[in-house]
C-alpha positions, 0 to 999 in steps of 0.5 A: 092408282095408286091412289084408288087402291086405298081401302075406305077409312074413317077420314071424314069424321076426323077431318071434320073434327079439325075444321074450325080449329085455329092452325098455329103450327110449327114445322118440326118444333121450330118457332112460328115467328121465324123470318124468311130470311132464316138459314135453313139447312134441312126440311122434313118430308112425309109420303106413303111411298114405303114400298119399292120401287117407288120408295127409291124412285121418289126418294131419289127425286126428293134428294135431287130436289133438295140438293138443288134447293140447298137442303137436306131431306129428312124423309119419313114414309108411312103406310098408305092407310096410316097417312091421313090419321097421322096427318090429322094427329100432327096438325093438332100437335103442330108437328106437320112436315115441311113437305107433305104428300097426299092422295088427291081425293084427300087434298080438299079435306085437309085443305079445309082444316087450314093445314095447307098453304095455297101454292100461290103464296110461293109463286109456283107455276100451275101453267100447262097442267091438265084441267083434271090435275088442277081440279084434284089440287084445288080447294076454293079456287086456290091450288094446294097441291100438285101431282108430277104424274097421274094415272087412270084406268082402262081396258086391257085385253089378252090378244091371243084369247081374243084372236082365238075367239074372233073378237075384236077389242070392244068400244061400246057396252053392247060390244063389251057384252057380246065380247065377254060372253064369247070369251067366257068358256070353262074356267075362263071369264070374258071380263074381270073388274073390281066391285068390292064395297070400297072406294076402289069399287067406286073408282072402277065404276066411275068410267062407265057412270061418268062417260054415260052422263051420270054425276056424283052430285045425284046419283039417282039418275037414269044415266047412273041406273044404266051404268049400274045395270051394265055391271049387274048384267055382266055378273048375272049372265056369268061374263064376270065372276061374282067374286068381283064383289070381293076382289081388289085390283091386284086380284083382277090382275092376277085373274088376267095373268093366270088366263082366268079372264080375257079382259080386265079393267085396271091401271098402268101400274100393273104393267110391270107385272104383266111384262114379267109374263113373256108369253102374255100378249096384251093390248090396252083400249079405252073403257067402252061407252054405252053409245058410239060417239060418247066421250070416255070420262076416266077418274084421275088418280095420283098424289099431290105435294103440298106445303103445310102451314108450319108457320115457319116462312123460311122452311115453307120457302124451301119446301116450296122450292122442293115441290116446284122442282118435283113438278118440273118438266124433267121430273115429270117425264123421269118419274112417269117413265120409271113409275108407269104414270103419266106426266101431268103437263099437257105439252109433255103428253104427246112426247111421252106417248110416243116414247112409251107406247104402252102408256099412250092410251092412259096418256090420252085418257088423262086429258079428259080425266076427272078429279073425284073431288072436282064437284063435291070437294070435301063431300066426295067420300060420303058420296063415293060410299053411296056409289060402292054401296049401290054396287 
C-alpha cells in the first residue's frame, strides 16, 4: 500500500502548528469571494503518483473526469515523502490546489486544520463504500475524502517450495510457526516480513494484533503481547531472518522472488513484479489467526481524494465533480484492474474478484479491513510510533 510504504516523518508537529489558524484560502490565487456561478475552465490537482505506471493511470482518469466536468486539469505530482510538508506550506500561503490527494492515514490530521471541505457540501454520494473506506475518509462524523480503490496485505506463498516440503498454507499461528520452521533450510527462510522501525513496520504487524483482539487505544494488553511474541518467536527460532528489522516491503518481495523466503507478508502491488518471473508459482491466503474461528482484520491502505477549502465556490464545485467522477463505478473497476488494487464499493467486489482471481483474497479482506485512524483519528501517528518501537 501503497499508503503504507511511507517512512515516518514529522507530520504531527507541523499539523498541530496549523490547528486553530483561520483558513482563509484561495485556490491558485483566485479571490475567496468568488461566486458559484463563475465560469471555470481549469482546476489544479496535486497527488503523489509520480512514478509509472500509476502516474499515467491516474493522469488518464483525471483527464477524462476533467473533460466530463468541462475543465482542463493542471496536475502537479510530488514525491510521497514531500506531499504533506507541501500541503502544510500551501495551507499557510493560501495556495492549496482545487483537488488534493492524501494518503488515508493523513486525512484526519489535515481535516483537523480546517483545510478540507466536507464532501456532503457537494452532495457527493458515499453510498455502498466499505465501512473501513468511509472510516478512513471521515473526521468528526463528516466524510472529507473518498478512495476509488484500496489495498491491504496478506500471506503470499511459493507453491513449489510448500509442496516440496509437504506443507499446506497455514491458517493459524501454530500452523504458521510449524510451516515456517519446516520451510527453513540452508539460505532459505520460511517466512519474510517487514519489522522495521517505521509506520511500515506497524502496518505489517497490525493484522496479527487486530485479529487477536489487540487495540491501538491500549497496546498494553495480553492480546497485543501475544501478537508481539509471535513475531519475536519467528525471528528468534530462525524462521524469519533478523534482517526483517531493517527490510522494507520491497526487500521482502525481493527475498520471496529470489527463493530466499517461502512465504511473505505483502500487498497486491507486488503482483506485477511476481508475475514477471514466469517460473514462480505463488498463491495468496489470509494472514493466519491465533485460533481457528477468529476473524482476520487487516489494515486498509489507499489514497483519498479531497476538495480543499479554497474559498472559491465555483472552483470547488468543479473539483467536487472530478472527485465524484474518480469514484464512479466505472473508474473504480478500471483503476483497480490496472493498478492491482480493490474497488471501494462493496457491490463491485464480487464481480471484481471473479474477473481478477489473483486479487480475490484481498477483495475479501477489504470487507472487514480497518482504517488506521478509525479509532484514534489524528492521534494515530503517535500510537503507531509506539507500536513499531515495541516491535
